[in-house]
C-alpha positions as a Python dict, from the first residue, in 0.01 Angstrom:
ca = {
    (1, 'M'): (0, 0, 0),
    (2, 'F'): (-91, -328, -171),
    (3, 'F'): (260, -455, -96),
    (4, 'K'): (219, -393, 278),
    (5, 'I'): (-118, -567, 282),
    (6, 'L'): (15, -861, 83),
    (7, 'N'): (309, -882, 315),
    (8, 'K'): (90, -888, 626),
    (9, 'L'): (-133, -1155, 475),
    (10, 'S'): (165, -1362, 365),
    (11, 'S'): (336, -1344, 700),
    (12, 'H'): (22, -1473, 873),
    (13, 'T'): (-12, -1769, 637),
    (14, 'N'): (358, -1832, 590),
    (15, 'P'): (591, -1708, 864),
    (16, 'N'): (895, -1761, 634),
    (17, 'V'): (786, -1485, 393),
    (18, 'K'): (937, -1149, 488),
    (19, 'T'): (949, -809, 324),
    (20, 'H'): (1297, -857, 180),
    (21, 'E'): (1203, -1194, 28),
    (22, 'I'): (943, -1054, -214),
    (23, 'I'): (1047, -909, -548),
    (24, 'F'): (802, -745, -787),
    (25, 'H'): (886, -826, -1150),
    (26, 'N'): (675, -820, -1468),
    (27, 'N'): (364, -723, -1271),
    (28, 'R'): (389, -1019, -1034),
    (29, 'Y'): (542, -1093, -696),
    (30, 'V'): (824, -1348, -690),
    (31, 'T'): (893, -1527, -360),
    (32, 'N'): (1074, -1837, -485),
    (33, 'P'): (1445, -1795, -394),
    (34, 'I'): (1567, -1976, -707),
    (35, 'K'): (1353, -1758, -935),
    (36, 'Q'): (1473, -1450, -745),
    (37, 'S'): (1836, -1558, -790),
    (38, 'N'): (1782, -1595, -1163),
    (39, 'L'): (1615, -1254, -1181),
    (40, 'F'): (1907, -1091, -1000),
    (41, 'A'): (2160, -1278, -1216),
    (42, 'N'): (1991, -1159, -1536),
    (43, 'H'): (1953, -805, -1401),
    (44, 'F'): (2314, -770, -1285),
    (45, 'S'): (2460, -937, -1595),
    (46, 'S'): (2285, -683, -1816),
    (47, 'F'): (2517, -418, -1666),
    (48, 'S'): (2841, -608, -1708),
    (49, 'H'): (3046, -533, -2014),
    (50, 'E'): (3299, -734, -2203),
    (51, 'V'): (3634, -651, -2050),
    (52, 'Q'): (3887, -518, -2295),
    (53, 'S'): (4243, -616, -2224),
    (54, 'I'): (4495, -341, -2174),
    (55, 'P'): (4767, -365, -2436),
    (56, 'L'): (5093, -406, -2249),
    (57, 'D'): (5431, -453, -2405),
    (58, 'Y'): (5587, -761, -2246),
    (59, 'S'): (5900, -750, -2459),
    (60, 'T'): (6242, -783, -2302),
    (61, 'D'): (6262, -402, -2293),
    (62, 'N'): (6002, -404, -2015),
    (63, 'E'): (6176, -607, -1748),
    (64, 'F'): (5976, -425, -1482),
    (65, 'L'): (5658, -609, -1583),
    (66, 'N'): (5827, -941, -1657),
    (67, 'R'): (6038, -983, -1346),
    (68, 'N'): (5962, -1241, -1079),
    (69, 'I'): (5721, -1143, -805),
    (70, 'E'): (5922, -1022, -508),
    (71, 'F'): (5852, -1102, -144),
    (72, 'W'): (5788, -737, -58),
    (73, 'E'): (5524, -718, -334),
    (74, 'L'): (5338, -1011, -180),
    (75, 'K'): (5363, -867, 172),
    (76, 'R'): (5244, -526, 49),
    (77, 'A'): (4947, -678, -138),
    (78, 'I'): (4844, -881, 167),
    (79, 'S'): (4871, -580, 398),
    (80, 'K'): (4650, -376, 163),
    (81, 'T'): (4383, -647, 148),
    (82, 'K'): (4077, -557, 353),
    (83, 'N'): (3929, -793, 610),
    (84, 'S'): (3615, -843, 404),
    (85, 'T'): (3404, -1151, 340),
    (86, 'P'): (3598, -1423, 157),
    (87, 'G'): (3499, -1577, -173),
    (88, 'A'): (3386, -1931, -253),
    (89, 'D'): (3712, -2081, -120),
    (90, 'N'): (3618, -1938, 223),
    (91, 'I'): (3977, -1830, 299),
    (92, 'P'): (3969, -1487, 470),
    (93, 'S'): (4240, -1225, 430),
    (94, 'I'): (4329, -1253, 799),
    (95, 'W'): (4455, -1605, 725),
    (96, 'F'): (4715, -1459, 487),
    (97, 'K'): (4806, -1187, 734),
    (98, 'N'): (4888, -1446, 1002),
    (99, 'L'): (5113, -1668, 787),
    (100, 'D'): (5482, -1700, 864),
    (101, 'D'): (5748, -1615, 606),
    (102, 'A'): (5804, -1979, 505),
    (103, 'S'): (5434, -2019, 419),
    (104, 'L'): (5432, -1686, 236),
    (105, 'L'): (5727, -1802, 26),
    (106, 'K'): (5523, -2106, -82),
    (107, 'I'): (5236, -1879, -181),
    (108, 'L'): (5483, -1654, -362),
    (109, 'G'): (5597, -1958, -564),
    (110, 'M'): (5238, -2043, -651),
    (111, 'L'): (5163, -1685, -762),
    (112, 'Q'): (5482, -1681, -969),
    (113, 'Q'): (5366, -2000, -1140),
    (114, 'Q'): (5036, -1830, -1225),
    (115, 'L'): (5221, -1531, -1369),
    (116, 'D'): (5457, -1749, -1572),
    (117, 'S'): (5181, -1966, -1717),
    (118, 'S'): (4931, -1680, -1765),
    (119, 'V'): (4658, -1921, -1655),
    (120, 'L'): (4446, -1859, -1347),
    (121, 'P'): (4292, -2141, -1144),
    (122, 'K'): (3921, -2187, -1217),
    (123, 'A'): (3842, -2132, -848),
    (124, 'W'): (3979, -1777, -878),
    (125, 'K'): (3727, -1703, -1153),
    (126, 'H'): (3435, -1813, -935),
    (127, 'T'): (3251, -1518, -783),
    (128, 'I'): (2956, -1514, -547),
    (129, 'I'): (2723, -1221, -620),
    (130, 'I'): (2509, -1098, -332),
    (131, 'P'): (2237, -837, -391),
    (132, 'I'): (2252, -562, -128),
    (133, 'P'): (1950, -331, -94),
    (134, 'K'): (2017, 37, -158),
    (135, 'P'): (1915, 260, 133),
    (136, 'N'): (1567, 413, 119),
    (137, 'K'): (1469, 224, -196),
    (138, 'D'): (1172, -2, -267),
    (139, 'K'): (1309, -346, -188),
    (140, 'T'): (1057, -516, -416),
    (141, 'K'): (1234, -379, -726),
    (142, 'L'): (1546, -533, -880),
    (143, 'T'): (1684, -184, -948),
    (144, 'S'): (1686, -116, -574),
    (145, 'Y'): (1980, -353, -523),
    (146, 'R'): (2349, -333, -599),
    (147, 'P'): (2569, -636, -652),
    (148, 'I'): (2851, -723, -415),
    (149, 'A'): (3106, -969, -556),
    (150, 'L'): (3281, -1208, -320),
    (151, 'T'): (3600, -1330, -485),
    (152, 'S'): (3895, -1538, -375),
    (153, 'V'): (4144, -1348, -159),
    (154, 'F'): (4422, -1537, -343),
    (155, 'C'): (4298, -1372, -662),
    (156, 'K'): (4265, -1031, -496),
    (157, 'I'): (4626, -1047, -376),
    (158, 'F'): (4748, -1149, -721),
    (159, 'E'): (4544, -872, -886),
    (160, 'R'): (4679, -618, -637),
    (161, 'I'): (5039, -714, -724),
    (162, 'L'): (4971, -684, -1097),
    (163, 'A'): (4776, -359, -1059),
    (164, 'H'): (5060, -202, -862),
    (165, 'R'): (5311, -310, -1125),
    (166, 'S'): (5095, -181, -1407),
    (167, 'A'): (5036, 156, -1237),
    (168, 'S'): (5407, 194, -1156),
    (169, 'F'): (5499, 100, -1512),
    (170, 'S'): (5257, 358, -1655),
    (171, 'Y'): (5392, 623, -1419),
    (172, 'M'): (5753, 546, -1516),
    (173, 'K'): (5661, 557, -1886),
    (174, 'E'): (5491, 897, -1848),
    (175, 'K'): (5786, 1032, -1653),
    (176, 'K'): (6027, 935, -1934),
    (177, 'A'): (5809, 1100, -2201),
}
């Protein structure tokens, strides 16, 4: 009830203040967008865990994992990429889907270089986190939001190729056992 009253008072004095712009934290209302961003960043980061690498055997016995990326793998990964919001590079998946084969071959070369060097571009590691309110939840609470991560489609395509290889490799290994 207090929230609704505060909101009505705030909207009369400041037309830029809206319901979704007020967060209640530590017994106070936070309307400053920078402070809200920091609150969300701290809240969402408390749920992230250190990623443990999956031990894979990249010896010469496992040529399946070590082979060059093939054109069909790139085309498959692009076709499986959803038309969602792009990451910080602002390149949407539809851009990849409309490329001709010559352009795709250049991208294939770039992805192969990433695989060979085992180093990802810094831009691929940049993620934009957007808090999305959960339905029917109190939008003044941090716990009423879930994070959506916007990442580079280049990175998503590369991850999709590697994930498919890893899953196929695991399946082949289980089948042999």
